[in-house]
N, C-alpha and C positions, 0 to 999 in steps of 0.2 A: 570701899564695896562695889560702888558704881564702875568703878575702872576694871574690876575682875569681873563684871557682867559684859563690860565692854570687849575683853579680851575674849572670853568664852565663845561667844557665837558671833558670827559674821552675816550680815544680811544676803541673802543668796540671790541673783538674779542671772536670767541668760538671754542675751541678744544673738540673734542670728540673722546676718543680712544677705540676702541673694545666695544662702547656703556657701557661701564663700569666706565670709569675715564673722567671725565668731568672737563674742566676749563674754565672760563671768564673773561674778562678783562672789565673794563668801568661799571662795577655793583655799581649803588649808594645807593642801599639800597634791603635789604631782607624783605618783607612784611609778608609771612608766609612760615612754611616749616613742612612736616611729611617725613614719610617714603614712601608717593606715590607721594607727590606733591611739588614744592617749587617754590615760585613765586618772581622775582627778579626785581628790576627796572634798566633800562641802559636809556641813553640819547635817545637811538633808540625805547624806548617803553618797555611794560612790557614783561618780558620774563617768560614763564612756563615752567617748567622741570616735567614732568611727568615719573614717572617710579615705581620700587620697590626696596625696601632695600635702599632707597637714604640716605646719610648721607653727611651733609657739612664737610669736613676736615678743612678749612679754609676761613675766610671771613676779608678782609682786606679793611676797609672804605677808608684809607687814599689812597691806591694804585687801590681800585676798584676790586680787584682779587678776586673770587669765586671758589674755588676748591670742587669737592665733587668726592663720589663713590657710587655706587651701579648700578642696571640696569637700562638705560635710555631708553625709550620707545619713548618719542617726545619730541620736542622742540617746542615751539609756540610763535610768537612775537604778542602782540595787541597794541594798541593804548592808551592802559589804563594809567591815571595819577595816581600818587604816593598815597597813602593813600586812595582813593575812590572806590576801586574796590572789597573790600571783600563782601559787602553786595549783590552787583549786581549779583557777581558771585553764592552766594548762592541761591539766588531765579530765577534764569535762567532755 
């Protein structure tokens, strides 16, 4: 049962250094990404990272670690569920 709990939720943290280097833990999936927007999912909700020149350096689904570089202008959490928000964001 301890193994199930371990797999169910990943600890989540965010580190942003000088708005140019970003690391997040507890990422369960990345829905979409381009140079301006990255949409990632955590147990705490959907995380939308906006900026310019964004580049994913590493995404490890086993450990839940996401690292990226570029100029980060905003980080936003929403209560979105995995896999359901792409069309709703297009038609806002």
